[in-house]
N, C-alpha and C positions, 0 to 999 in steps of 0.2 A: 504493500500500500504506500503510495507516495505521501510525502509530508503534507502536501496541500490537501489531498483526500482525507488523511488522518485528521488534520485540523478541521476540515469541514464536517467530518463524521462527528467529532466531538461537539461542534457547533449544533449539529442536528440534534444530538442527544439533549443539549441544553434547551433547545427550542421545544422539543417534545415534552420534556419534564415540565417546562413553564406552561405549555398548553394544557396538559392534563391537570396540573395543579390549579389552574384557574377555572376549571369547569364548575366549581361550586359557587363561583361568583353569581350574584343575582342578575336577573334579566334587565334590571333597570340601570345597568352600568352607564355612567355618564358618557355622552358622545360629544366631544368638543367641536366636531366638524359638521354638525347637522346643518349649519348655515349654508353649506355648499349644496344642499338639496334644492335650494331656490334656483331653478334652472337659469333664469335670466336676471337674477338678483344683481344689483350693481357691484356688491362686494365679491360675489361669486365670479362674475365675468372679469372683474379686475384681476382676480386670482388666476383665472384661466389664462388671460393675456400674459401675466407674469411668468407662468409656467411654460407657455409656448415660447416665449421670448428667451427663456433660459435653455430649453431643451433643443429647439430646432437648430440653432447654430452649431451645437455640439454634434448633432447627427449629420447635418448637411456639410460639415467640414471634411467628412470622409472623402478621400480622393476619388472614390468610385460613385459618389452620390449622383452627380449630373448624368453619368452614363446610365446608371440604373433608372433614373427618371425617364431618359429618352428611350431606353429599351421598352419600358412599360407603356409609355405613351404611344410609341410606334405600334405596339400590339393592339392597344385599345382603339386606336384611330384607323387601323388598317382596313382598307376596302376588301382585303382578302377574307374577312370574316364570313362565316356562313350566316346568311339572314334567317334567323329563326322566325317561325310564322305560326299563325292560327288559321286553320282551314274553315271558312265559313261560306257556304254556298259555292259559287263559282270562283271565288277569290281566296288568295293567300295573303293575310295581313301581317305586317311586320313594323316594329318600331326600330328605327335606325339612327344610331348616334355616330358622329365622326367629328373631325376638327371643325368643320363648317356648321354642323348641327349638334351642338353640345347637349342640348336638351332633348332633341330627337325629332325625326320625321315619322309620322305615322302614315303608312303607305300600303298599297296593294298591287298584286299582279295575278296573273292566271298560272295554273300549274304548268301548262305548255310553255308559257314565257319563262317561268322560273327555271325550267330545265335548261335553258339556253345559257351560254357562257356569260352573256351580258344582258340579263333581263331588263325590260323597261318597267319602271315602277310609276304608278299613279299616286301622287301625294294626296292624302286625305286631310291631314292636319299638320302644319308646321308649328311645333311647339315653341321653337325659339321666337318666331314671329309673333305668336300669341302672347308670350311672356313680355315681349317688347311693346306690343300694342296696348296691353292691359297693365303694364308696370308692376307685374307680379313675378315672383321667383318660382314659377311653375316647374314641377317635375312630373313625369308620367306616373300615374297611380293605378292604371288599368282600365279596362273597358268591358262592358257587359251588354251584349246585343240581343235583340228580341228574335227568337226562333219563330218561323223558319226562314223569314226573308232577311234577317240581320241588317235591316236598314236603319231602324231606330236603336240607339245605344245610349247607355248611361256611362259617361265618361268621368273618371276620377282624376282630379288634379291635386297633387300634393305640393305644399309649400316647402321647398328646400329638402324634400325627401322623407318627410315624416310619414307615419302610418295614417294619421288623420288626413282627410282629403275633402275637397269640395267636389260635389257630384252635380253634373250638368248634362241635360239631354242633348244628344248630338245626332244629326241626320247624315248618314253616310252618303246618300245620293246628293244632297245639297252641300255637303262638306262644310257644314256650319252648325252652330248651336240652334236648337229649336226655340223659336219665339214663343214664350209662354209655356215652355216645357217643364219637365220635372227638374227642380233645382234644390240642392241641399247645401247648407253652409258647412264649413270645415268641421269634421267630426269623424270618428271611426264608424262610419255608417255601413250597414249591409242592406242591399237592395236586390230584389228578385222580381223579374217580370211575371205577371200573370197573363196580361194581354196588352194590346197597344195603348190602352188607357188606364191600366191598373197595375200597380206594383205592391209587393209586400215590403215594407221598409222598417228598419230599426235605426234610429239615430238619436242624437242628443236634442231633446225637446225640453230639458229642464229637470227639476227634481224628480228622482225615481226612474228616469228614462235610461240610465246607464248603470252597469254593475260596478262593484268595487274594483274590478279589473280594467275598467274603462271602455267596455264594449256594450252594445245595446242590451238592455234589459227588457225592452218592450218591442212588440211588432204591431204595426198597423197596416190595414188595407187602405192604400192611398189612391184616390181617383185623380185623373188629370184635372187640373184647374182648381183643386181643392187645397185649402191651407193645411199644412202638415199637422197642425195642432188639432184639426177637426176630423182628421182621418179616423176611420173606424178601428177601435182597438181590437186586436186579434189574440195576442198572447203576451204574457209577462212572466218573468222569472225573478226570484229574490235577488237582492244586491249581492249576496255572497255566492251566487252561481257565477260562472265565467261569462256566458253570453247566450243570446238566442238569435237565430238567423234562419233564413229560408233558402232552399234550393229546389230544383225540380228534377226528379227521376224521369228519364224519357227513353222510350224504345219504340220506334215507329209511330204508331197512332196513340200509343199509351203514354200518358203524361200524369205524373203525380207530384203536385207541390208538397213539399215536406217542410215541417217546422222542426228545427233542431234545437233543443234546449240543452246547452252544454252545462251540466251540473258541476263537473270538474273538467280539468284538461283532458281526461281520458274516459269520462262517462257522459252519456247523453241519452235523453229520452227523445224519441223521433215520432212525430205525428203526421199523418197524411191529411191534407186539407181538401175536402171534397164537399160541394154543395153547402158551403158555409159551416160544415162540421169538422171536428178534429177527431181522428181515430189513431190511438196509440199503437205503434208497431210493436208486437209482443216478441221482441228480440232482446238479447242481453245488452245492457246499456254500456258495456265496454267494447261491444263489437263494432266494427266499421261496416259501412255499406259499400260494397264493391261495385254494385251497379244493377241494372235491369236488362235482362236478355230474354226475349220471347215471353214477356210478361211474368218472368220468374225473377224474384228478388234474391240477389246474391249477397251474402254477408261474410266478412272475415272475422274469425274468432280470436280474441285475445286471451281467453280462458277456456278450459274444458266446458262443454255444454251439451247436454242431452246425448252423451256417449260419444260426441265428436271431440277430437283432440285440439288443444290450443294451437293456433296458427292455421287451422284448416279453413277452407272456404266451403260454405254449404249453401243450398238454395231450396226454394219452395215457390209454388205459384202465388203471385201477389194477391189474387183474390182470396186464396185460402188464408194467407197471412192476415189480411184485413179482417177476415171473418173469425180469426182466432182458431182456425182449424188446420193450421199448416203442419204437414209432416216433412221436415227437412231431409234433404239427401246430401250426401257427400259429393263435392265436386273434385277438389284436390287437397292435399295436405303435405307439408314438408317433413323431412326427416330431421335427425339431430344436428346435421351440419349444413342444413339448407334453410332458405326462407323465401317467402313469396314477397317480392319487392313491389309488384304492381299487377293489377288485373284490369284489363280494358276490353270492351265489347265492340265488335264489328257487326255488320248486318247479319252475318250467318255463322259467326264463330266467336270464341273468346280467347284473348291473348293473356298468357301468364309469363311474366318477367321474373325469373328465378335468380336467386343467389346460391351457388354451391361453393361453400367455403370462401365467400366473397368474390366468386367468379361468376360471370353472367351466362345465362341460358334463356332463350326465348322459345316458348312453345305455343302452338295454336291448337285449340281443342274445338272440334266440330261435332255437334250432336248427330247421332245416327238413329235410324228408324227404330232400332231395338232398345233405345234408351241409353245405350253406351256412348262413349266419347272416342273420337279418333284423335289421337295426339300426334302432331308433327312438329319437329324441331326446325326452326329457322336457322339456316347456317351462318353463324358468327363465331369468331375466335373467342373462346371462353376467358382469355386473359385480360379482356378489356371490359368496359362498362357499356351496357345496352340500355337505351332509353326509348320507350315507345312514344311516338308523337302523332297526334292528330288521327287516332283511331276514332271511329264514329259509327253509330248504328245506321247511318245513311250510306256507308260504303264498306266494301270488303278489302280494299286496299288500305295501306297505312304507311307510316314512315318510321324509320329507326335512326337514331343518332348513336354512332359507335366511336369510342376513343379509348385510349389507354394512356399510361404515364408517358410513353414515348411514341405513340402514334396519334397524329392530329385527327380531329374529328372528321368523320365522313358521314354525310346524310344519305341514307338509302331509301329508295322507294320499294315497297314490298307489294307485289301484285297478288291477285287471288290464288295463283299457283305457287306462292311463296318464293317466286323468283326475286332476287334482290338486285337492284340497279343503283349504283352509286350516282347520285345526281349533283352532289356538291361535295367538295373535299377541301379542307384547309390545307394550304401549303405548309410545309414544315417551317416553324417560326424559330427553330433552333436545330443544331446538328445533334441528332440523337444517337448517331452511330457509336460514340465511345461509351455509351451507358447501357446498363441492363437493369431489369427488375427482378427481385427475388422476394419470395414470401417465406417468412420464418414464423416460428411459434415460440412464445415466451410462457413460462409457467408462473401464474399468479400465486399469491400468498396461500389461497385455498386449493391449489392444485389445478385450477382451470387453465386450459390452453388458450392463449390469446394470440390470434394471427396478426401479423403486421407485414407491410410491404416496405422494401428498401430499394431505392433507386440510386445507383452509384456507378462510378466508372468501372468498366469491366476488369481493368488491370489494377485496381486500387489494392494496395497492400493493407493487410489487416493488422496495423501497428498502432491503432487508437488515435491516429493523428488527424482524422478527417472532420472538418467542420460539419456538424450534423443538425438538421432541423427536424425535430420530432413534432408531428401534428396529430391531434386527436379531437374528438368532440364528446362522444360518450353520454348522450342524453336523448330523451324525447323520441326514442325508437327511430332515429335518423341514421340511415346507413351511409357511410363514406366508402367510396369505391375508387379504383384506379381512374384518374382523370388527367387529361392532357392539359398542361399549363405552360404556355410560352414564358410566362413570368418566372416560374420556378426554373425552367430550362435555361433561360438567358441570365437571370439574376442570381441563381444559386448553383445549379449543377455546373455551369461553365465558369463559375468562380471557384471551383474546387470543392463545392459542397455536396453532402449526401442528404437526400430527402426521405423521410420515413413517415408513413401513415399507419397509425395504430388502430385496430378495430376492437377497441375496449368495450366492456359491458356498459349498458346504458343506451347503446345504439340499437339498430335494428338488423344488424348483419346476420343474425341467426333467429330472427323473428321476435315475437313478443317476450318469450322467456329470457332472451339476451337483454332486453330492455328492463324487464321487471327484476332481473338479478341485481341491478344497481339502483333500484327505486327506493325513495324514502330512507328508512334506517339501514339500507344496504348501500348507500351512496359510496361509502369508503371502498367498496369493491371496484368501482371505476378507477379510483385513485391508486389502489394497489395494482390494478392491471397496468396502468400507465407507468408506474414505477418499475414493474416487472419488465416491461418493454425497454425502458431506459437501461436497466441493469443488464439485460440480455445483449443490447447493443455494445455495452462496454465489455461484457465477457467475451463476445465474439471478436473484439478488437476493431470493430468498425469505427468506434469513437471512444472518448474518454470524458470525464466530467469537465475538463478544461475546454473541450471542443463541442459539448453538447448543449444545444439550445432548444427551447420548447415554445410552441406557439398554439394559441387557440382563441376563438372569438365567441362572445355571448356565453352560452353554457361552457364552451371551450375555454373562454376567458376565466370562468370560475375554476375549471379544471386545472389550468396552469397556475392559477393563484393558490389553489389548495396544494398543488404539487410542490411549489417552491417554499411554502411555509411548512410543509411536512418534511421535505427532504432537500433543503438548500445545498446539501453536499453534492447532489447529482448533476447540477446544471450551472452553466456559466452565462446563460442568456435566457430571458423570458420575455415573450411578447404577449401581452394580455389585451385583446381587442374588445371594445364595447362589452366589458365583462359584468357579471354579477360578482360582487365581493363582500358586501355587507349583508349577510344572510340572516341577520336579525330583523332587518327592516325591508327586505326585498319585496315582501308582500304588501308593503304600504307605498311602494314607489311604482307609478305608472302601471304597466300590465302585470306586475309581479304577482298580484293575488291570483292570477289565472294559472300560475305554476305550482301551486301548493300540492297538486296531485303528483308532481314530480319530486319536490323537495320536502314537503310537509309544512305544517303550520308552526312557525316559530313562536307564536303567541301561546302555544300549549307548552307547559313547563317541561314535560317529559321529552317532547320533540325537540324543543330548543336545546336541552341538554345534549342531545345527539348532534344536531346541526352545529352547535357551538364548537364541537370537536374538530370541524373542518372549515368553518367560516374564515376565509383568509383575513378579513378585517379584524377578526378577534384572535387571530393566531400569529400575528406579526409582533415581534418583540425587539426591545433594545438589546444590544450586545450579541446579536446573532449575525453571522456573516452571510448575508444574502448577496446574490449576483445583482448587478445594476439592471433592474427591471424596467421595461418600456411599456407604459400603459397608453392606450389610445381610446378615444371615445368621440362622441358627436353631441353638440348642444341640441341638435334637432332630433336626437334619438328619442322617440316617444314610445319605445318598447322597453328597452333596458335603460334605466335612468342614468344619466352621466355622473350622478353623485357617487355611484359605486367606485368608479375609477378616481374621481376627484378626491373623495374622502380617504381612499387608500393612499394616494400619493401625499396628501397633507399629513396623514398620520405617520407614514414612514419618514417623511422629511423632518417632521417634528422629533422623531426619534433619532435623527442623525444619519439615516440611510440615504445613500445617493440613488436616486431614481430619475427616470426620464418620462416626460408626459407630453402628449399632443392631443388637443381637442379641436376638431374641426367644427366651426360654427354652423355648418350645413351638413346635409348628407343622410340624416335618419340613421336607421340601424345598420346600414351598410357602411357608414362612416365617411361617405363621399357622395356628392350630388352630381358630378360630371366627370368626364374622363381625365381632365387635368388634375382634379382632386384625387381620383383613384390612383393615378400614376405617382403623385407626390407621396401618398400614404405607402404605396408599394415600395417606392425608393427609400423612404425613411426606415421601413422595417428591414429591408435587405442591407442597407448601409450599417444599421445598428448590429444586425447579426454578423456581418463580416468583421466589423470592428471588435466584437466580443469573442468570436470563435476561431478566427484565422490564426 
């Protein structure tokens, strides 16, 4: 053991002893930095400005910073990008950003034109022009168009990238907002079309209309021309629920408006709205609705139910479900090392996107006359990531996006015979030939095997010298798969770095059981998995603590915050982006109350005693040798409150620790509102990592 590692291990022991010794402290421990929770308070913003002014010159002085910025901006503004699209009717719709259109052009073309090398696009809305004309800092917030003509749409416009948005009715044919159309002021609204003149809406209309999580608590049936306050009440949920919203299940001529009452982040009651009445769907409230196919309702199970295993997809006739007489049948189910990533319906078949040990497989299931299913596998290399795009009950063809760590994205059109045709392919944005991808297993504290991917030079010597960036998320049943990133290639691999993606528990890589294994009072399992991967990288000689950096955002920001306070001896760089860190108050900040199904309620004494054991804000101490951590956040993030990062930095600075901080005053939860800001943030992170780890 090196002198440095020995010293850091002793420091870790001190930190651990202090943490466990403080668990008995009361929940009312004074917080000297709560004033930083006032998002746009004068004192708080002055503090932000001071921190940015101190940190940015340090990072930007790195000799590679400008090149890193130009690398990232070139990728983000490149015309070589594949235009992603939504298929509606005869058109493919795309939002396009580049150096000239930093906010975006909303545009459309036909499939035949899209297949050409230089498709002609018809502009529907120029967001930059709209922002200039109206004097607002508009960013794209999404669009919801009326089936089946898709001519009338509800367009969401966000100010500086926040989740809250203004909603305005837009005519695709006229390329303009509808005079006297549906309009909602800035809020976290949810709107679902019933017909051309009627929507189901949840929005902020004053007291009682929003939950503690900041989402709609009430739904109304809103008629064209009617004041929102006089719209007919349809449904309401208590303030301590997460939200209530509406969507429509559709299959050919069958359409079922559904009211979804999110009781917690993972449980919902679902009601079908027909003839003015609501009928509860008698399905488990932790199950997901996979879709409607030939008027059968398909659900995916998060727990064992009626003899069906956790993770399975089952189905029954919708009429029987609504009548309370359904006899569900098994459609598909995963094994111990697989998971169902996605289920989508076409006109005559069902597509299932599988993960087998975090490797992709796409199957099509076609019903047979005898009640069985014919399974056919669509030919794709299993070492990459497969994403189904624009499957619809209106068509049998669909699209697939495929990429891997070292293979740029290719968009395939898959026809009714499952023949795959590459119609768009990204050029290589970096030279991948010197590198290879390997998958390893690390053994966690309880013996569980944790898979992780390593991308590194083929001829790299295993001498512990390689700057290594370890990334993970580990929450909310979100699966992280091999993904091509020109930024990682240019700004990290080609700078001599190693990139590692860890598939720790808490994610969805092996289905709901993998997620639930790190839920609530099992949260530490995710952190133990992460540490096991770090230790395995060191044991294999891929890196060493001096050269190992960790990075994560949002829940991943919490992950790396917990990691560095648990084991500061393992890492020499930490990037914590838009993080949760104060886990005593997370449920009182913005959307935090909605995540109590993931983390638990810190207002309950027993739960707080557990959460307190890993909350980074409560486990940072004086006298501990932490690496120089880099925290980033956004003033306009209305999902994860910027106070998490602010307070952590203030507390650590007050204790005498040297930290770095950058807060973008725009950008929402992504931390950036346009390509220039994205490139800057990217360059800051990689300059910091290179400075610390090379």
